[in-house]
Backbone and ligand atoms as CSV (ligand in chain L), in Angstrom:
chain,resi,resn,atom,element,x,y,z
A,1,MET,N,N,-20.334,10.649,56.413
A,1,MET,CA,C,-21.001,9.512,55.810
A,1,MET,C,C,-20.024,8.724,54.989
A,2,ASN,N,N,-20.001,7.446,55.187
A,2,ASN,CA,C,-19.098,6.572,54.438
A,2,ASN,C,C,-19.836,5.992,53.234
A,3,THR,N,N,-19.414,6.390,51.996
A,3,THR,CA,C,-20.068,5.899,50.787
A,3,THR,C,C,-19.260,4.811,50.098
A,4,ALA,N,N,-18.143,4.393,50.666
A,4,ALA,CA,C,-17.326,3.356,50.032
A,4,ALA,C,C,-18.079,2.023,50.040
A,5,TYR,N,N,-17.814,1.239,49.010
A,5,TYR,CA,C,-18.489,-0.048,48.850
A,5,TYR,C,C,-17.947,-1.034,49.857
A,6,THR,N,N,-18.867,-1.687,50.551
A,6,THR,CA,C,-18.450,-2.753,51.456
A,6,THR,C,C,-18.993,-4.072,50.923
A,7,PRO,N,N,-18.134,-5.074,50.844
A,7,PRO,CA,C,-18.580,-6.368,50.272
A,7,PRO,C,C,-19.761,-6.935,51.059
A,8,GLY,N,N,-20.686,-7.549,50.294
A,8,GLY,CA,C,-21.837,-8.189,50.918
A,8,GLY,C,C,-23.065,-7.316,50.959
A,9,THR,N,N,-22.925,-6.041,50.629
A,9,THR,CA,C,-24.081,-5.149,50.628
A,9,THR,C,C,-24.422,-4.740,49.206
A,10,VAL,N,N,-25.667,-4.478,48.957
A,10,VAL,CA,C,-26.116,-4.031,47.648
A,10,VAL,C,C,-26.393,-2.550,47.734
A,11,PRO,N,N,-25.697,-1.761,46.931
A,11,PRO,CA,C,-25.945,-0.311,46.990
A,11,PRO,C,C,-27.358,0.005,46.517
A,12,THR,N,N,-27.985,0.916,47.156
A,12,THR,CA,C,-29.355,1.265,46.788
A,12,THR,C,C,-29.341,2.328,45.703
A,13,ALA,N,N,-30.308,2.165,44.761
A,13,ALA,CA,C,-30.417,3.129,43.672
A,13,ALA,C,C,-31.094,4.383,44.182
A,14,PRO,N,N,-30.777,5.529,43.605
A,14,PRO,CA,C,-31.459,6.752,44.016
A,14,PRO,C,C,-32.947,6.657,43.751
A,15,TYR,N,N,-33.689,7.481,44.384
A,15,TYR,CA,C,-35.150,7.442,44.275
A,15,TYR,C,C,-35.564,7.691,42.826
A,16,GLY,N,N,-36.484,6.856,42.285
A,16,GLY,CA,C,-37.011,7.067,40.946
A,16,GLY,C,C,-36.368,6.190,39.884
A,17,TRP,N,N,-35.244,5.551,40.159
A,17,TRP,CA,C,-34.559,4.752,39.148
A,17,TRP,C,C,-35.338,3.504,38.767
A,18,ASN,N,N,-35.931,2.865,39.723
A,18,ASN,CA,C,-36.634,1.625,39.394
A,18,ASN,C,C,-38.145,1.808,39.375
A,19,GLN,N,N,-38.590,3.051,39.198
A,19,GLN,CA,C,-40.024,3.296,39.064
A,19,GLN,C,C,-40.426,3.032,37.624
A,20,GLN,N,N,-41.534,2.349,37.455
A,20,GLN,CA,C,-41.995,2.070,36.102
A,20,GLN,C,C,-42.819,3.242,35.588
A,21,THR,N,N,-42.655,3.497,34.343
A,21,THR,CA,C,-43.431,4.566,33.718
A,21,THR,C,C,-44.449,3.942,32.777
A,22,SER,N,N,-45.519,4.651,32.521
A,22,SER,CA,C,-46.574,4.109,31.667
A,22,SER,C,C,-46.650,4.853,30.331
A,23,VAL,N,N,-45.526,5.411,29.913
A,23,VAL,CA,C,-45.506,6.121,28.625
A,23,VAL,C,C,-45.299,5.095,27.516
A,24,SER,N,N,-46.244,5.011,26.599
A,24,SER,CA,C,-46.102,4.067,25.492
A,24,SER,C,C,-45.288,4.713,24.369
A,25,PRO,N,N,-44.515,3.882,23.635
A,25,PRO,CA,C,-43.713,4.459,22.554
A,25,PRO,C,C,-44.603,5.035,21.451
A,26,ALA,N,N,-44.112,6.061,20.778
A,26,ALA,CA,C,-44.892,6.733,19.750
A,26,ALA,C,C,-45.173,5.803,18.572
A,27,SER,N,N,-44.224,4.982,18.220
A,27,SER,CA,C,-44.423,4.045,17.109
A,27,SER,C,C,-43.782,2.727,17.498
A,28,PRO,N,N,-44.312,1.633,16.987
A,28,PRO,CA,C,-43.692,0.342,17.328
A,28,PRO,C,C,-42.257,0.268,16.828
A,29,TYR,N,N,-41.461,-0.430,17.597
A,29,TYR,CA,C,-40.042,-0.534,17.251
A,29,TYR,C,C,-39.862,-1.382,16.016
A,30,THR,N,N,-39.200,-0.820,15.042
A,30,THR,CA,C,-38.858,-1.597,13.843
A,30,THR,C,C,-37.349,-1.661,13.765
A,31,PRO,N,N,-36.836,-2.880,13.792
A,31,PRO,CA,C,-35.367,-2.983,13.733
A,31,PRO,C,C,-34.822,-2.480,12.399
A,32,GLN,N,N,-33.790,-1.683,12.486
A,32,GLN,CA,C,-33.157,-1.164,11.266
A,32,GLN,C,C,-32.214,-2.239,10.701
A,33,PRO,N,N,-32.166,-2.344,9.386
A,33,PRO,CA,C,-31.217,-3.315,8.824
A,33,PRO,C,C,-29.781,-2.938,9.197
A,34,GLU,N,N,-29.058,-3.927,9.610
A,34,GLU,CA,C,-27.696,-3.674,10.069
A,34,GLU,C,C,-26.800,-3.371,8.877
A,35,PHE,N,N,-26.049,-2.305,8.987
A,35,PHE,CA,C,-25.146,-1.913,7.907
A,35,PHE,C,C,-23.913,-2.796,7.950
A,36,VAL,N,N,-23.731,-3.539,6.890
A,36,VAL,CA,C,-22.574,-4.431,6.813
A,36,VAL,C,C,-21.485,-3.725,6.022
A,37,LYS,N,N,-20.389,-3.493,6.699
A,37,LYS,CA,C,-19.283,-2.801,6.030
A,37,LYS,C,C,-18.467,-3.800,5.219
A,38,ALA,N,N,-18.064,-3.366,4.056
A,38,ALA,CA,C,-17.236,-4.225,3.212
A,38,ALA,C,C,-15.914,-4.499,3.935
A,39,PRO,N,N,-15.343,-5.665,3.703
A,39,PRO,CA,C,-14.094,-5.984,4.407
A,39,PRO,C,C,-12.966,-4.994,4.080
A,40,TYR,N,N,-12.983,-4.411,2.930
A,40,TYR,CA,C,-12.000,-3.382,2.620
A,40,TYR,C,C,-12.655,-2.379,1.686
A,41,GLU,N,N,-12.116,-1.212,1.715
A,41,GLU,CA,C,-12.667,-0.149,0.887
A,41,GLU,C,C,-11.776,0.010,-0.336
A,42,LEU,N,N,-12.354,-0.204,-1.492
A,42,LEU,CA,C,-11.577,-0.110,-2.727
A,42,LEU,C,C,-11.715,1.301,-3.272
A,43,ILE,N,N,-10.599,1.987,-3.337
A,43,ILE,CA,C,-10.599,3.349,-3.868
A,43,ILE,C,C,-9.903,3.301,-5.219
A,44,THR,N,N,-10.625,3.668,-6.229
A,44,THR,CA,C,-10.015,3.683,-7.554
A,44,THR,C,C,-9.902,5.126,-8.011
A,45,THR,N,N,-8.733,5.472,-8.397
A,45,THR,CA,C,-8.515,6.798,-8.938
A,45,THR,C,C,-7.910,6.634,-10.323
A,46,VAL,N,N,-8.406,7.396,-11.250
A,46,VAL,CA,C,-7.862,7.342,-12.598
A,46,VAL,C,C,-6.701,8.320,-12.668
A,47,VAL,N,N,-5.505,7.763,-12.742
A,47,VAL,CA,C,-4.317,8.589,-12.798
A,47,VAL,C,C,-3.843,8.608,-14.243
A,48,PRO,N,N,-3.745,9.781,-14.843
A,48,PRO,CA,C,-3.248,9.807,-16.206
A,48,PRO,C,C,-1.773,9.425,-16.246
A,49,VAL,N,N,-1.485,8.368,-16.934
A,49,VAL,CA,C,-0.106,7.916,-17.029
A,49,VAL,C,C,0.382,8.116,-18.457
A,50,GLY,N,N,1.652,8.397,-18.572
A,50,GLY,CA,C,2.248,8.654,-19.868
A,50,GLY,C,C,3.119,7.493,-20.311
A,51,PRO,N,N,3.932,7.722,-21.331
A,51,PRO,CA,C,4.789,6.645,-21.830
A,51,PRO,C,C,6.010,6.390,-20.957
A,52,HIS,N,N,6.248,7.248,-19.962
A,52,HIS,CA,C,7.416,7.092,-19.098
A,52,HIS,C,C,6.983,6.790,-17.662
A,53,SER,N,N,7.954,6.385,-16.843
A,53,SER,CA,C,7.681,6.139,-15.430
A,53,SER,C,C,7.094,7.394,-14.790
A,54,THR,N,N,6.097,7.185,-13.973
A,54,THR,CA,C,5.389,8.306,-13.361
A,54,THR,C,C,5.482,8.189,-11.852
A,55,ARG,N,N,5.669,9.332,-11.195
A,55,ARG,CA,C,5.716,9.346,-9.735
A,55,ARG,C,C,4.299,9.580,-9.224
A,56,LEU,N,N,3.791,8.632,-8.444
A,56,LEU,CA,C,2.441,8.765,-7.905
A,56,LEU,C,C,2.299,7.935,-6.635
A,57,VAL,N,N,1.142,8.051,-6.018
A,57,VAL,CA,C,0.855,7.284,-4.803
A,57,VAL,C,C,0.089,6.033,-5.219
A,58,CYS,N,N,0.653,4.880,-4.890
A,58,CYS,CA,C,0.018,3.607,-5.239
A,58,CYS,C,C,-1.294,3.479,-4.468
A,59,PHE,N,N,-2.374,3.168,-5.188
A,59,PHE,CA,C,-3.663,3.047,-4.509
A,59,PHE,C,C,-3.761,1.761,-3.710
A,60,ASN,N,N,-2.865,0.829,-3.951
A,60,ASN,CA,C,-2.929,-0.453,-3.253
A,60,ASN,C,C,-2.144,-0.409,-1.934
A,61,CYS,N,N,-0.870,-0.026,-2.013
A,61,CYS,CA,C,-0.045,-0.008,-0.790
A,61,CYS,C,C,0.097,1.399,-0.222
A,62,ARG,N,N,-0.451,2.402,-0.920
A,62,ARG,CA,C,-0.484,3.801,-0.461
A,62,ARG,C,C,0.894,4.381,-0.193
A,63,ARG,N,N,1.876,3.898,-0.942
A,63,ARG,CA,C,3.212,4.474,-0.823
A,63,ARG,C,C,3.476,5.343,-2.049
A,64,GLU,N,N,4.351,6.302,-1.879
A,64,GLU,CA,C,4.717,7.148,-3.007
A,64,GLU,C,C,5.798,6.416,-3.780
A,65,ILE,N,N,5.509,6.122,-5.046
A,65,ILE,CA,C,6.413,5.279,-5.829
A,65,ILE,C,C,6.608,5.880,-7.225
A,66,THR,N,N,7.621,5.397,-7.896
A,66,THR,CA,C,7.804,5.693,-9.307
A,66,THR,C,C,7.469,4.406,-10.052
A,67,THR,N,N,6.514,4.478,-10.955
A,67,THR,CA,C,5.969,3.265,-11.570
A,67,THR,C,C,7.015,2.531,-12.399
A,68,ASN,N,N,6.899,1.232,-12.405
A,68,ASN,CA,C,7.648,0.391,-13.338
A,68,ASN,C,C,6.836,0.302,-14.611
A,69,ILE,N,N,7.488,0.449,-15.750
A,69,ILE,CA,C,6.745,0.341,-16.999
A,69,ILE,C,C,7.127,-0.942,-17.727
A,70,ILE,N,N,6.123,-1.552,-18.304
A,70,ILE,CA,C,6.297,-2.788,-19.064
A,70,ILE,C,C,5.674,-2.564,-20.435
A,71,LYS,N,N,6.477,-2.735,-21.465
A,71,LYS,CA,C,5.957,-2.581,-22.826
A,71,LYS,C,C,5.407,-3.913,-23.295
A,72,LYS,N,N,4.170,-3.875,-23.771
A,72,LYS,CA,C,3.542,-5.086,-24.294
A,72,LYS,C,C,2.968,-4.769,-25.655
A,73,PRO,N,N,3.107,-5.694,-26.598
A,73,PRO,CA,C,2.531,-5.431,-27.912
A,73,PRO,C,C,1.011,-5.340,-27.836
A,74,SER,N,N,0.474,-4.354,-28.532
A,74,SER,CA,C,-0.977,-4.172,-28.527
A,74,SER,C,C,-1.613,-5.071,-29.578
A,75,THR,N,N,-2.915,-5.065,-29.605
A,75,THR,CA,C,-3.637,-5.846,-30.612
A,75,THR,C,C,-3.240,-5.391,-32.006
A,76,MET,N,N,-2.980,-4.099,-32.130
A,76,MET,CA,C,-2.610,-3.562,-33.435
A,76,MET,C,C,-1.301,-4.185,-33.938
A,77,ALA,N,N,-0.362,-4.471,-33.022
A,77,ALA,CA,C,0.901,-5.091,-33.414
A,77,ALA,C,C,0.653,-6.471,-34.005
A,78,TYR,N,N,-0.230,-7.242,-33.357
A,78,TYR,CA,C,-0.529,-8.587,-33.846
A,78,TYR,C,C,-1.250,-8.531,-35.190
A,79,VAL,N,N,-2.185,-7.592,-35.327
A,79,VAL,CA,C,-2.939,-7.467,-36.576
A,79,VAL,C,C,-2.005,-7.040,-37.699
A,80,SER,N,N,-1.122,-6.058,-37.420
A,80,SER,CA,C,-0.179,-5.594,-38.440
A,80,SER,C,C,0.756,-6.723,-38.859
A,81,SER,N,N,1.214,-7.483,-37.870
A,81,SER,CA,C,2.110,-8.594,-38.169
A,81,SER,C,C,1.402,-9.648,-39.021
A,82,LEU,N,N,0.166,-9.919,-38.696
A,82,LEU,CA,C,-0.617,-10.900,-39.450
A,82,LEU,C,C,-0.821,-10.420,-40.885
A,83,LEU,N,N,-1.085,-9.130,-41.041
A,83,LEU,CA,C,-1.262,-8.559,-42.378
A,83,LEU,C,C,0.024,-8.700,-43.192
A,84,CYS,N,N,1.166,-8.455,-42.544
A,84,CYS,CA,C,2.465,-8.604,-43.229
A,84,CYS,C,C,2.641,-10.043,-43.695
A,85,CYS,N,N,2.264,-10.998,-42.857
A,85,CYS,CA,C,2.400,-12.411,-43.216
A,85,CYS,C,C,1.482,-12.758,-44.385
A,86,ILE,N,N,0.270,-12.210,-44.383
A,86,ILE,CA,C,-0.687,-12.494,-45.454
A,86,ILE,C,C,-0.170,-11.924,-46.778
A,87,VAL,N,N,0.403,-10.725,-46.720
A,87,VAL,CA,C,0.917,-10.080,-47.936
A,87,VAL,C,C,2.167,-10.814,-48.425
A,88,GLY,N,N,2.859,-11.492,-47.546
A,88,GLY,CA,C,4.006,-12.271,-47.977
A,88,GLY,C,C,5.320,-11.839,-47.373
A,89,CYS,N,N,5.278,-10.941,-46.412
A,89,CYS,CA,C,6.521,-10.478,-45.784
A,89,CYS,C,C,6.803,-11.328,-44.541
A,90,PHE,N,N,7.315,-12.542,-44.751
A,90,PHE,CA,C,7.613,-13.400,-43.597
A,90,PHE,C,C,8.907,-12.952,-42.931
A,91,TRP,N,N,9.239,-13.586,-41.854
A,91,TRP,CA,C,10.444,-13.383,-41.067
A,91,TRP,C,C,10.635,-11.954,-40.638
A,92,GLY,N,N,11.494,-11.235,-41.263
A,92,GLY,CA,C,11.865,-9.902,-40.764
A,92,GLY,C,C,10.725,-8.910,-40.694
A,93,PRO,N,N,10.140,-8.558,-41.836
A,93,PRO,CA,C,9.164,-7.455,-41.837
A,93,PRO,C,C,7.953,-7.685,-40.940
A,94,CYS,N,N,7.552,-8.936,-40.762
A,94,CYS,CA,C,6.361,-9.139,-39.932
A,94,CYS,C,C,6.639,-8.885,-38.460
A,95,LEU,N,N,7.930,-8.761,-38.093
A,95,LEU,CA,C,8.274,-8.469,-36.695
A,95,LEU,C,C,8.417,-6.971,-36.436
A,96,ILE,N,N,8.402,-6.184,-37.514
A,96,ILE,CA,C,8.587,-4.725,-37.349
A,96,ILE,C,C,7.537,-4.118,-36.412
A,97,PRO,N,N,6.255,-4.492,-36.537
A,97,PRO,CA,C,5.271,-3.881,-35.615
A,97,PRO,C,C,5.603,-4.077,-34.138
A,98,PHE,N,N,6.291,-5.153,-33.813
A,98,PHE,CA,C,6.628,-5.401,-32.406
A,98,PHE,C,C,7.775,-4.523,-31.918
A,99,CYS,N,N,8.427,-3.794,-32.846
A,99,CYS,CA,C,9.502,-2.879,-32.457
A,99,CYS,C,C,9.046,-1.431,-32.485
A,100,MET,N,N,7.832,-1.184,-32.971
A,100,MET,CA,C,7.354,0.195,-33.076
A,100,MET,C,C,6.607,0.575,-31.806
A,101,ASP,N,N,6.952,1.766,-31.281
A,101,ASP,CA,C,6.277,2.250,-30.076
A,101,ASP,C,C,4.783,2.448,-30.318
A,102,GLN,N,N,4.424,2.784,-31.562
A,102,GLN,CA,C,3.013,3.055,-31.865
A,102,GLN,C,C,2.160,1.787,-31.746
A,103,CYS,N,N,2.788,0.636,-31.757
A,103,CYS,CA,C,2.044,-0.621,-31.660
A,103,CYS,C,C,2.181,-1.249,-30.277
A,104,MET,N,N,2.700,-0.476,-29.322
A,104,MET,CA,C,2.911,-1.039,-27.990
A,104,MET,C,C,1.989,-0.370,-26.972
A,105,ASN,N,N,1.590,-1.141,-25.995
A,105,ASN,CA,C,0.907,-0.602,-24.823
A,105,ASN,C,C,1.937,-0.529,-23.706
A,106,ILE,N,N,1.852,0.492,-22.904
A,106,ILE,CA,C,2.782,0.618,-21.775
A,106,ILE,C,C,1.979,0.491,-20.489
A,107,GLU,N,N,2.284,-0.556,-19.751
A,107,GLU,CA,C,1.590,-0.804,-18.484
A,107,GLU,C,C,2.427,-0.272,-17.333
A,108,HIS,N,N,1.762,0.398,-16.418
A,108,HIS,CA,C,2.430,0.937,-15.227
A,108,HIS,C,C,2.092,0.053,-14.034
A,109,LYS,N,N,3.131,-0.366,-13.322
A,109,LYS,CA,C,2.934,-1.208,-12.135
A,109,LYS,C,C,3.714,-0.636,-10.967
A,110,CYS,N,N,3.224,-0.948,-9.775
A,110,CYS,CA,C,3.894,-0.520,-8.545
A,110,CYS,C,C,5.130,-1.400,-8.324
A,111,PRO,N,N,6.305,-0.808,-8.093
A,111,PRO,CA,C,7.507,-1.625,-7.861
A,111,PRO,C,C,7.491,-2.338,-6.511
A,112,LYS,N,N,6.647,-1.862,-5.575
A,112,LYS,CA,C,6.623,-2.465,-4.235
A,112,LYS,C,C,5.639,-3.637,-4.157
A,113,CYS,N,N,4.424,-3.415,-4.654
A,113,CYS,CA,C,3.394,-4.442,-4.474
A,113,CYS,C,C,2.915,-5.023,-5.808
A,114,GLU,N,N,3.509,-4.582,-6.913
A,114,GLU,CA,C,3.194,-5.134,-8.239
A,114,GLU,C,C,1.750,-4.879,-8.673
A,115,ALA,N,N,1.095,-3.908,-8.056
A,115,ALA,CA,C,-0.287,-3.614,-8.438
A,115,ALA,C,C,-0.303,-2.909,-9.793
A,116,TYR,N,N,-1.290,-3.263,-10.600
A,116,TYR,CA,C,-1.475,-2.629,-11.905
A,116,TYR,C,C,-2.050,-1.240,-11.686
A,117,LEU,N,N,-1.397,-0.217,-12.237
A,117,LEU,CA,C,-1.808,1.164,-11.947
A,117,LEU,C,C,-2.396,1.884,-13.151
A,118,GLY,N,N,-2.144,1.362,-14.336
A,118,GLY,CA,C,-2.706,2.039,-15.501
A,118,GLY,C,C,-1.980,1.636,-16.772
A,119,ARG,N,N,-2.543,2.081,-17.875
A,119,ARG,CA,C,-1.945,1.720,-19.164
A,119,ARG,C,C,-1.946,2.936,-20.070
A,120,TYR,N,N,-0.884,3.039,-20.834
A,120,TYR,CA,C,-0.797,4.125,-21.807
A,120,TYR,C,C,-0.749,3.513,-23.192
A,121,GLN,N,N,-1.602,4.043,-24.066
A,121,GLN,CA,C,-1.611,3.600,-25.453
A,121,GLN,C,C,-1.219,4.768,-26.340
A,122,TYR,N,N,-0.358,4.505,-27.292
A,122,TYR,CA,C,0.010,5.565,-28.244
A,122,TYR,C,C,-1.150,5.908,-29.143
L,1,ZN,ZN,ZN,1.885,-0.508,-4.351
C-alpha cells in the first residue's frame, strides 16, 4: 500500500475524527485573565556593605565585581557644619565635619554598570 502524499488528493481522516459528539461541557467556559509578565524582573537583595570595597555580584549586570566606593557627606556633616557657623567657628572649623569619617556616608556602586548597590553609614 502506498501511503505517500500525492498532490491533488485530500488524505482521509481515520474513522471517528469528524464525528460530532453531544457531550455538553460541565461548566460554561470562562476566559481566564491573561497573565501579563513584567518586561523585566527586578530582584533586590540587601547586601550588607561595609566601609570598604566589597566583592559581590551586581544585581543589575549580574557580574562579580568589587564595588567602587564614593564618600559623601551625610546630613550630620551639614548640620554639624551649620552649628559651627552659628557658634562662630567660620572657615576652618566648620569644615572639620566634612573630613570626619563619622559624618560621611559611603556609597557602593558597580564599576561596570554604575548601578547603586548600597550605602554604609558610620
Ligand atoms: Zn553592574
